[in-house]
N, C-alpha and C positions, 0 to 999 in steps of 0.2 A: 454399542455393545448389545447384542441380543441376549436377553436373560429373562426368565420367567419361572414361576413355581409350577411344577408339574403335579406334584402330590404333596399333601399335608395330612398327617394322621397321628394315630395313637396306637401303641402296643399296650394292651391292658395286662393286668396281673395274671390272667388266665391264658395269656399268649394269643389272644384274639386281636385282629387288626380292625381298626375303625378309621375312616378317613374320607377325604374328598379329592377327586382328580380335577385339575384345572388346566386351562389353556391360555394362550396369548389372547390379548384383547380383554373384553369385559367378561367377568365371571360373577354371577349373582348367587348368593346363598340366602334363601328366604325361609321364613318360618316363624313359629311362636317364640316367645321369650323362653329363656332357660333351656335352649336346645343346643347351645354351643356355638352360635353364630359369632358372637363377639369373642369367644375364647380362641377362635382361629388366629386372630391378631396376636394374642398373647403367646400362643404356641409358636408362631413364626418368630416373634421377638426373642423367645427363649432359645429356639434352635439357632438363632443368629448371634447368640453369645451373651444374652442378658444375664446379669449376675444372679438375679432373683427370678424364681418361677412365680409369675403373676397370674397364672391360670386361676380363675375364680374357684373358690371352694365349693364342692358339690360332687355330683356323680362323676364328672370328668376327673377331677383331682383325686377322688377316692379310688377310681378304677385304674388310672394311668400308671404304667410302669415306665414307659419311655415315650417321648414325643419325637417325631421324625419329619423330615422335609426333603423333598427331591427337587433339586434345581436343575434347569436346563440352561447352560451357559455356552453360547456359540456352538450349539448342537452337541455338547458334551454334558453328561449327567454326573451330578455329585449328590450323595446322600449325606445329610446332616442329622445327627441325633443327640438328644440330651435325656439322661435319666431323670425321672420326675423327682426322686428323693435325693439325688446326688448331683449337685450343681457345680462341682469342682472340676468337671471334665466334659469333653464332648466327643462325639463319634463323627469321623469323616471317612468316606469311602467313595472312590470314583467308579463309575460304571460306563462301559463302552456303548451301551444302548439302554433304552428304557425297559425297566423290568416291572413285572406285575406287582401290585401292592400286596398281594397275598404272600409274597416271599419274605416280607418283613416280619419274620418271627424272631424269637429269642436267639435262635442259632445264627441268624444273620448278623445281629449286633454283637459280635464277639469282642472281647476285651482288648484284643490286639490293635483295634482301630480307634480306641479311645485315647485321647491325649489331654494334658492339663488345659484348663480353660484359657489361660493367657495365650498358649500356643494355638489353641483351637481358634480363637478370635483372629490371630495374625494369619493363620492359614486361610480362613474365609476371606480375609482381605486380599491375600495373594491370589485366590481363585478369581476374584473380581478384577484383579490387575493393580491392586494397591501395593506397590513394591517399595515405596519410599519408607526408609527406616530411621533417618536421622534428620530432625528438624530443629535441633537445639540451637540456641543463639547465645551470645554473650552481651551483657549490659555494659554501661559506661564505667562501671567499677571493676570490669574484667571478671565478673562473676558469671559462671556458666548457668544459664537458665534452662533447666531440664523441662522439655515439653513432651517427652515420650514419643511413641510411635503414632502416626495417624491411624485412627481406628475405624474399622467397619461399623462399630457401634454408633459412631456419630453420623453415619448415613441414615440411621433409622428415622431421624427427624424429618427426612424427605419422603419417607415411605409409609408412615403410619398416621392415620387420622382416626383416633378412637372416637367413641360415641360422645364423650364429654369434650371433644376437641373440634369436631367437624363444624359445629355451629357456635363456636366460642368467640366472644368478642374481646377477650383479654389475652388470648394466646393463639398463635398460628402453628407453632411447631411442637412436636412431641419432645417432652422433657426440657423445654426451655424455661421452666420454673427454676431449674438448677442453673445459676448464673455461670458457674464454671463450665458446665457442659455447653451452654449457649455460646460462650466465648470460643470454646474449642471447635464447635461446629462451624461458626462463622470463619474462624481462622483456617480451618481445613477445607473449606468449600472450594477454594482455588485448586487445592490438591485433587479433590474428588473430580473436579471438572477437567483435570488433565492440563491445566494452564501452566503448571510448574512441575519440575521433575527433581530427582535427587541432586543433579548438578546445580540446580538453582539454589538449593539450601546450602550446598558446599560453598558456592560463591558468596552467598549471603553471610555465612559464617566467617569466611575470609574477609569480607567487607567489615564485619563487626570487629575482627581482630585488628585490621588496619586502622579503623577509627580509634580504637583503644590505644594503639601505638602512637598515633598522631596526638591524642590527648596527653599521653605520657610525655612525649617530647615537648609539647607546648607547656606542660606543667614544669618540666625541667628548665626550659628557657626562661619561663616566668620566675622560677625560683632563683635561677642564676642572676637575672636582672635585679631581683630584690636584694640578693646578697651583695651584688656589685654596688648598690646604693649604700649599703651599710659599711662598705670598705672605703667609700669616698671621704668621710670625715677623718679616717685614720691617715690617708694620704695627705690631706690638708695639714693635719697636725705634724706629720713628719717633715713636710716641706717648710713649715713654720719653724720647727726646731733647727732645720738645716740653715735657714736664714739667720737665726739667732746665733748659731755657732760660727758660721763662716763669714757672715756679713754680706753674703751673696744669695740671690735667689737661685733655686734649682729649676731650670727650664723657664726663664723669664717669659712673661706674656702667654704662657701655656697653662690652661686650666687643668685641674686634676682629672676632670672627665676625659680629656683627651689622652691622658696617660692610660686610663682604664680601657678606653676604646681602641687604642693601638699599643697593646702591651709589648709586643715583640720589638717594635721600633724603639721604644724608650728603654727597654731592657738592654738592648745593645749599646745605647748611649751611656747608660749608667755603668756598664761593665768597663767602658773606656774612660770613664770620668775620673779625673784626679782632683779631689777637693783642694781649693786654695783658700787660705784664711786671709781676710781683710782685717788686719789688726787695728786699722783706723776706724772701722765701722762701729757705729753706735746703734745698729739696728736692733740688737737685743734689748737695749734700754728703751728704745722707742716702742718696741713690741710690748715690753713689760708695762710701760706707762699706759699704752692703749688698752691693754687687758685690765689693768687696775681701774681705769676710767669706766670701761664697759661693765666691770663687776659692780662698781658703786652705783651705776645707773640701774642695773637690774635689781640690786638690793633695795634701791629707793622704790621701784615699781612694786616689788614684793611687799614692802612694808605698807604701802598704800592699799594694796589688796587685802592684806592681813587685817588692817583696821576696818575695812568695809565688811570683811567676813565676821569680825567681832561684833559689829553693829547688827548684822543679820542674825547671828547666833543669839544675841541678846533679845532681838525681837521675837525670834522663834520660842525662846524660853518664856518670854512674857505671855505670848499667845497660848503656849501649852498650859501655863498656870491659869490663865483666864478660861481656857477651854475646860480644864478640870473642874473649876468652880461652876461654870455654866452647865456642865454635864449633870451636876447634882440637882439642877432645877428642872422640873418637869414642865413641858409646854402647857400653857393655859389657853383654852379655846375660846372662852367668852366670860363676860362679867354678868353676875346675876342682878337683875333689876327688881327692886321692891318699891311699892308705893309708900310715900311718906307724907306727913302733914305736920303743921306747926303744933308743938305741944301746948302752946298757950291759947291760940285762937281756934285751933282745929282746922284751919284752912289747908288745902293741898299745897305741897311745896315741891319746887323743881330742883332742890339741892341734890337729891339723889340722882336725878337725871344728869346733872353736870358732873357729879362724881363718877357716874357710869361712863360718860364720854372720856374723861381723863384716864380712867382705869383701862378702857378699851385701847386708847393710844399707847398706854404703857405695855399692855399685853402684846400689841402688834410689834412694838419695838423689841421686846424681849424675845419673841418668837423669831424675829428677823436676825437678832444676834445669835440665837441658837443655830439658825440655818447657815449663817455666813461664816461663823468661826472656823469650821473645818476647811472651808474653801480658802480662807485667808491664810491658814496654816500651810496648806498645800502650795499656795502661790510663792512662798518663800523658799521652798525646797529646791526648785530648779535654779534659783539665783545662787543659793549656797553651793550647789554642784558646779555651776559655771565658774564661780570664784575659786573653788578647790582645784578645778582643772587648770585654770590659768596659773595658779600658784605652783602647781606641779610642773608645768612647763618652765616657769622661771627657775625653779629649783634645779632642773636638769641643765639649763643653760649656765647657771651659776657654778654648778659642779664642773662643767666642762671648762669654763674659764679658770677656775681654781686649779684644775689639773694642768692647764697650759702654763699658768704662772709658776706652779711647782716645777714643771719641766725646765723652765728657764733657770730657776734657782739651782736645779740639779746640775746644769752645765757647769756652773761655777764650782759646785762641790766636787765634781769630777776633776776639774782643773787642779784643785787643791790636792787631789789624790794622784796627781801626776799623770792623768789621762789627758793627752793633748787634744786640742780642738780638732786636729786632723783625724785623730783616732775616732773621736765622737762623731765627726761628719761621715766617716766611712761606715760607722754603724748605722747611721740614718740611711745611707745609700743602700746598704745591705737589706735593711727592712723594706724599703720601697721595692727593691729588686725581687724580694720574696713574694710580695703582693702581686707583682706583674707576672711572675712565674706561675702563681696559682691560677691567675686568669687565663694564661696561655694553655695550661693543662686542662682547664675546664672547656675551653673553646676547641680543644683537639677532639672532643666528642663528636664534632661534625653534625650537630643537631639539625642545622638548616639543610644540609645535604641529605641527611637521613629522612627528614620530614618531606623534602621534595620527592624523594624516591617513593615514599608511601603515597603521597598525593597523586603521583603519576599512575601507580598501580590501582589506586582507588578509582581514578577517572576511567581507566581501562575497563575495570570490572563493571562500573556503573553503565558505561556505554554498551558493554556486551549484554548486560541484563536488559537494558532498554531495547536493544535491537532484537534480542532473541525471545524475550518474554513480554515486555511492555504491558505489565499487568493492568495499569490504570486504563489504558485504551481498550484492552480486551474486556475488562470488566464493564466498561462503559457500553461497549457493543452488546454484551450479554444482557445488561440491564435494559437497554433499549429493546432488545429482542423479547425479553420477558414482558415488558410493559406493552409492547405491540400485540403480542399474543393474547394477553389478558383482555385488552380492549377490543380485540376481535371476537372473543368469546362472550364478554360481559353483556352486550346488547341482546344476546340470545336468552338471557335469564331475566326474571321478574324483579330486578333491582328497583328500589324505591326512588333512586336517583336517575333522572332522565334528562340529558344523556349522562352516562356514567363514565368517568375517566379514572382508572386505577393506576397506581404507581407503587413500585416496590423499592424500598430503601435497602440497598445492598450493604451499607455500612452498619445499619442497626437491625437489619432483617425485620423490618416492620412494613405493614401495608397500609396505604391510605388512598383516599380518592380526592380529586380536586373539585371543590364546590365553590363557585364564584371566586376563583383565584386563591382560595384558602385550602390548606391541607386538613382533611377530616380523617382522623385515624380510625382504625377498625373499632376501637372501643366506643366511638361516638357515632357510629354509622347506623344507629337505629335498630330495626327489628332483626329477629333471628334469620329471616330469609336473606337479608343483606349479608349477615355473617356467614351463612352457609355458602352463598354464591361467591363471596370473596375468597373463601378457602378453596372452593372448586376451581375458580379461575386461576388462582395462583398455582395450585398443585398440578393442574393440567398443563399450564405453561412450563412448569419445571420438568414435567415428563417429556414434553417436546424438546426442551433444552438438552436433557440427558441423552436423548436419541440423536440429536443433531450434532452434538460435540463428539467427534470420533474418538478422542482420548478420554472421555468421561468414564469413570469406574463405578458410578452409582447405577445400579440396575434399575431399569424403567418399570418399577413395580410400585403400586400404590394400593393400600388398604383403606377403604372408607366404611365406617361403621355407622349404620342407622341414619343416613342422610334425610330420610322422610320424617324424622322426628319433629322437624320444624313445623310440618303441616299436620302430622298425626301423632301428637305426643302420647295419646292414650293407646296402649297396646292391645291389639285384637287377639288375645291369647286363646279365647274359647272357641273360635271358629276355625274350621278346617280350611276355609278359603278367606283370603283377604277381601274385606268389603268396607271401603272407605265410608260409604254413606251410613253404615251401621255403627260407626264409632260414636260413643256417647260424648255429648258436649261439644261436638265439632260443627261449626257453621260453614256453609258454603263448601261442603265436602267435594262436590263435583269440580269446582274451580281448583281446590287444593290438589285433587287427584290429577288434574291436567298439568299442574306445575310439577308434581313429582314425576309424571310420565315424561314431561319435557326435559327434566334433568337427565333422565336415562337416555332419551333420544339424542340430546346434544353431546353427551359423553361418547355415544357410539359413533356419531358423525365425526367427532374430533379424532377418535382412534383411527377411523378409516382415512381421514385426511393425512394424518401423520404417516400412516403406512404407505399411502400413495406417494408421498414425498420422499420418505427415507427408507422404505422397504423393511421397516421394523415396526411392529405393533406393540406399544406398551401394554403391560398387564395391569388391569384394575380389578380388584376383588371387593365387591360391595356386599356387606351383610346388612339385611334389612327385613322389616316386617312386610313391606310393600310386595305385592305379587299380582300377577295377571293384569299388568298394565297394558294399555293400548298405546303403542309407540308409533312415532312418525317414520314409516319406512322400515321398521324392524319388528321382529316378533320377540316379545319379552321371554317367552319360553325357551327360545334357542340359546339363551345365555344363562339359564338357570342350571347351576351345577349341583345344587342340593336344595330340596324342598322338604322342610320338616314341619308339617302341620299336625300330624297325628301325635297323640300324647306319648306314644312309644318311640317316636322318631327323634333323631338328633345326631350330633356328631358321634356320640356313643350309642351304638345299637344295643339297647337294653335287652333285646331278646337273646343276645349272646352271653349275657351275664347270668350267673346263678342267683338264687334267692338271697344269698348272703351279701351279694354286692349290689343288689338293686336298691 
């Protein structure tokens, strides 16, 4: 995309026009401090939809009524404007040809072309070709994650290098101190490069829906399997009752699991089954005796565990009492030694020494007891929990056996109530049949078939995305291109690392160099010159990328504010001409001046190389104190679009202001 800023300016309160005309390629704005050089970046940012007007307070902010911007995009012109005191809307108007800056008066910026800020930002995005409007996704809980529209505002991170950023070792990109913005910029970068389109996000949304549906089915299948296991004891119980009633097994040598796994088969057999009573069978008595024997066995185990639990509870109670008594005793650190002698002969005596040794041993024992008592108490708690858990399991088993014994007794009770064994057996068959019918109805959901359909659609979408987008491979190619360009540019600058090998991490958007096989990130790369050149190498490489990618919507525009500050931190405000050697406190000014001149020369060579290869020349606007540099093969003055050295000069022409506004 061919895009650049043609004009940037201010309409003041007296309807006067102030501004600068720019061109493709390098544009230099040089001059003293407080002339509006740095404010140009803020004006551009504001006209591109910034929520806040960050133009520094002073003559510009006091005088400005409206800020405007003229963009040339693929040989078409669009005028953007924002009122200085009203940031809730923006002005957009298309022009068929370039118009003189003098026409930008109050009559030009009529209210009919102003639109609300949100719409204004979206319209600017559309102008650059940012047409994707829906990138929302769903998470595994089927909750819609609103991401909003990709915003032209997030492109600013690739276009603005403020004075406090260009040589910063803690930050590379504009507004990356805001973690949410950082994540959005990284996420939307593939959109800005044109690697994905609206169809990609539609397919990704469908993929999310399919994954959620598959998870739902798997959850239903898992839930059904769990329910199936809970029904298994009931089937066993019913079959045991059937044996007790009829004296015959229902489906001999067939486990209950088989009934549950083939419910339709055994449902049909049960419907045709006619229960026959074996009056000679004593199976109910045998089952009854086995259950009683098992019940007694479990009761014995439970009593054994209860006795152990009683012992542990008693120990815990004893320890608690001991702990309570010991807690009232304060730890003693040492015994006091005093000299002693025999009261009769006056000779020194070692009796106190012996007493001291005994007392010391006692103190050590006491302190040990004070330390270990809490640990001893805690050691019994897991044992008590383990016993309680085992007793709980036994109680459950005992209840189950008791219920089965009760069921056998109920059979006899029903006989006495004239309910025949055949009738009772039929009830059992009916109960089992109902269980099998429930399983059949659940299986009719065709979960497996539905899951397979979703899996096939998922595979088709993933294959399409891989073949038509293949983001991982394309991002790898782009990363290699960025790194290659950076390392072609880097040797041209005075890095302290020689040789220098730069790499950019596209996952984290961080820059580092490789030194002796180790990653050295920007924050650890030494002097301000290294930080400056790292920023320059990366952002020039990004400009080349934006031009080379035919579907990229990021305009190849880059603002750089005060790059010479690394070499000339003291500002030469009082002189009409920039004189590096005259700067106070600066050593080796000639060498520093050569490095600043080399920076400009290499930028110009880079722009020419990009233009020769792609037919588009990126636009770089540099605001700087440096001036009248001797460049290699270029004339510095040819690229100066504004020079504000005189005290009356600046972005605001103070001669146009009356005394009240000066």
